[in-house]
C-alpha positions as CSV (number, residue, x, y, z in Angstrom):
1,M,17.7,111.7,96.3
2,R,18.1,111.8,100.5
3,L,21.3,112.0,99.4
4,F,20.8,116.0,97.6
5,G,17.8,116.8,100.6
6,K,20.8,116.6,103.4
7,V,22.7,119.7,101.5
8,G,19.7,121.5,100.8
9,F,17.4,120.8,98.1
10,R,14.0,119.8,97.7
11,I,12.2,118.0,95.7
12,A,10.8,121.0,92.6
13,R,8.1,118.5,91.3
14,E,8.4,115.1,89.7
15,G,7.6,113.2,87.0
16,K,9.6,110.7,84.2
17,H,12.3,112.4,86.3
18,T,12.5,114.5,89.7
19,I,13.5,118.0,89.8
20,M,14.9,119.9,92.7
21,S,16.4,122.8,93.6
22,N,17.8,124.3,96.5
23,G,16.7,128.4,95.0
24,K,20.2,128.5,92.4
25,V,20.6,125.4,91.3
26,R,17.9,122.9,89.9
27,L,19.3,119.4,89.2
28,T,17.0,116.1,86.8
29,I,17.2,113.2,88.4
30,P,16.2,110.0,86.7
31,R,13.2,108.0,88.2
32,H,15.6,104.6,87.5
33,T,15.8,101.8,89.3
34,V,19.2,101.2,88.8
35,I,21.3,104.7,87.8
36,N,24.1,104.4,85.6
37,A,27.5,105.4,87.7
38,F,28.4,108.4,85.6
39,T,24.5,109.8,85.3
40,M,25.5,110.1,88.9
41,A,28.2,111.5,89.1
42,D,27.5,114.4,86.6
43,I,24.2,115.1,88.2
44,A,27.0,115.4,92.1
45,R,28.8,117.6,90.2
46,D,26.6,119.5,89.1
47,A,24.8,120.2,93.1
48,G,28.5,121.3,93.3
49,L,29.9,118.1,95.7
50,T,33.9,117.0,95.1
51,P,33.4,112.5,94.7
52,D,34.6,112.6,98.3
53,Q,31.8,114.6,100.0
54,F,29.3,112.6,97.8
55,K,30.3,109.5,99.2
56,A,31.3,111.0,103.1
57,L,27.2,111.6,102.6
58,L,25.9,107.7,101.9
């Protein structure tokens, strides 16, 4: 969630999932201790990040 905060997303609400928004795009992030790599890749893609941009922000 910190990574998406760096690119302009803010927490809209929290529950079983965290909802983050930048005003245009809404991301739903599960609040599990381990998130599947495919799920994280889909969330990053929805945020408009390429795999290289995502890796650079880590």
